[in-house]
N, C-alpha and C positions, 0 to 999 in steps of 0.2 A: 162150203163153197169150192174148195180145192177139188173135192171128189167129183162134183158136177162138172167143173171146168175140164178135168181129165177125162171123165167118162162120157158126158153129153156133148162137150165142146163149148159150153157156156154155163154161167151160174144162174141161180134164181135172181129175180129182181131184188136189188139191195138199196137201202137208204144210205146216202153219204152225208156225214155230218160236216158240212162246210157252209153253214148258213150265212156267216158274215161275208165270205168271199163271193158266194152266189148272189147275194142281194146287191152287192156293188156292181157285179157284171150285169144283172138284170136291169138295174137303173141306167147303165150305159147303153144297153140295147134300146131301152125305151126312149132315151134322149135322142137317139139317132133314127127312130121310127115314128115318133109321136105325131108328126105332121102328116103321115101317110094313113093313120088309123081313123076309123069312124069317130064321130063326135062322142065325147065321153066326159064324165065327171073327173076332175083332177084328183079327188081324194079317195078314189078306189085303190085297192091294193095293187102292188106291183105285179103279182101273179095275174090279176084280172086284166091289167093293162096289156100284158104280153100275150093275152089270149083274145084280144079284140080283133075283129075282122079289119082288113084293109078297106078303105072307102073306094078304092079302085085298084086295079092290078098294078103293082109296083113295076117300074121299068127295070131292065137289066142294069142300068146305071145305079139305080137305088140299091139293088142287090149287091153289086160289086163294091159300092161305097161302104155298105154295112159290113160286108165280109172283111174288107181291108181294115176298117177302124177297129173292129173287135179282135181280129187275129193279131193285130199289132199292139194291143192294149196291155197295160200293166194289170188290169183287172183279170183278164184271161189267164195270164201267166201266174198270178197269185192263186187262182183257183186250181189250176193244173198242179201246182206244187204245194197245195195245202196239206195239212196234217190229215184231214179227213180222207183225201184221195190216197195218200200214202198208206194209211191204215187199211183201206180197202184192198190195195194190191198186196199188202203183206199177208192177206189170207190166201193169196194165190202163189206168190213167190217168197223165197227166203230173204233175198236181198234185192228188192225192186229198185230200179233206177229209171228216171224219166227217159223216154225215147225221144229222138229229135223231132218227130212228126206227131203233133197233137193239134187238132184243127176244130175251130168253131164252124158249125153248119147252120145255115139258115134256109129252111124249106119254106118258100113263099110261092104264091100262085104264079103259073106261067113261066117257071124257070126250069127248063128241061135239064140243065146241068146239075141240078141237085137230086135228080132221080138216078140212082145207080142200080145196074142190073146185077145178077148173081155173080159174086166174086169172092175171093179169099184175100184177106189183107196181105198175106205173105206174097201173093202174086202181084201186088201193086208195085213192089220194089224189087222183085226177083231179078229183073234185068237192069237194075240201077248200077251206075258206075261209082256211086258214092259209098265209100267203105263204112261210113257211119250208119248206113241203112241195112247192111248185109249181115246175115248170120246173127241177128239179135233176137228174132222171134218174139216180138213184143205182144203182150195181151192188150186187147182194146176194151176200155170202159166206155160204153155208149151212155153218156151222161145227159140226163134231161134237164133243160133249163126252165121250160114252161109246160111240161107234161106232153105225153104223146098218146094218141088214140089209134085205134086199129086202122083208120083210113089215112094216117099220115106218119106212120112209124117205120120200123124195119122188121124184117123177117129173118130168122135163122133156121138152119137145117140141122136138127139134132143128129149127132154121131158122124156128120160129114167130115169132121177133122181127122177121122181114123183111116181115111182112104189115101189120098195123095194130093199133091199140088197140081191142079189142072192147068191146061193151056189157057192163058188169058189173052184176049184180043184187045187191041188198042181202041179206045173211044175218044174221039176228038173233044178237047176241052176238059177231059177227065183223067185219062191215062189208061193203064191196063186194068179195066174194071168190068170185064165181060168174059164169061166162059161160054162154051158150047154146052148147054145143059141137057142135051139129048141123052136120055136113059141114065142120068146122074142123080136127079133129085126125086126122092120119094115124097110125094105130096103129103103123106100122113105124118112125116117128120118135120113139117114146117111149123115153126112157132112164131107168132106175131107178138111183138113186145108192146106192152101198155104200161105207162109210167106216170107218176106224179112228179112235180118239180123236185129236184135233188135226189131222184132215184135213177138207177141205171142197171146195166147188165154187163158183165165182163165176159168176153169170148176169146176163144183160141185163135191164133194166127191162121189156122187152116180151116176154120169154120166157114162154110158157105153162108152168105147173107146178102141181102139186097134191100133197097128202099121199097116200101109198099107202093105199087103202081099208082100213078097220078090220079087224083080225084078232081075233075075239072070244076066241081061245084065248091071246092074247099077254098075259103078266103082267109082262114085263120093261119097265122104263121106257126111254124114249129121250130124251136131252137134247141140245138144239142151241141155237145162237144165230143169228139173222138179223142179220148185221153189214153195215151199208150205208155206203158212201163214194161221193162224187160228185166230179166235176171241173167247175168252173163254165164251162169252155171246151168241154165235151162236150155237144153238142146233137143227138141223133139226129133224123132226119127221118122222119115217119110220118103216116099219116092216122088219123082217129078215126072209129069207127063212128057213123053218123048218129044213131041212137037215144041214144048216149052224149053226143053233142054237144048234143042237145035237152035231155037231163037237166041238163047243166051250165048251159045257158041259163036254166033255170027254178029252179036251185038257189040 
């Protein structure tokens, strides 16, 4: 895992042993979405329930309420700090510590804010004034709650972490989640992630990645968590795009 993380910029798909914590979180998600789903038998498995289509397009308020409930929940915090998650990061770092920002993501139909363009995680807080976010270089575990398919997942660019931190543009409602990708991305190096529940992929803070572009026919929700850990002794060397350095100077 560590070799792929360093050389490719991301690991292979890995299974995380956190069944108890994941099940509690899945049940909480279902409790807060069941009235929005198509009619279904109550005795089907929790994985089946979380993969049901919505009976109609959820409203932005539905999405916001779900995001708030889950991101503030004890169930989410328990999973992020579970032994299974820690063991996964120990295959990357010697002394992994939780990073301050780990976020539940709900990709549901007609929510443009959940579709992120090409970016690097390090670019999203490069201009931050919060000292807890700077110079930590956390790795991100993209952890699947209900499975991800090619039409609702994320894409990573192999070896893209070996170049530099690119200039990121601000996107309203998201933050610095967009780069000018002209002549940067080699289409042959794009890898689309496909997972089962409790699987994930760990990627480097400079690896370029994005949400798979929106599929208007998709009614199935996709739930994931961006789980981040860092090692205070891990300090990757890289250059920063000149425009981004200028932005930081004037921020």
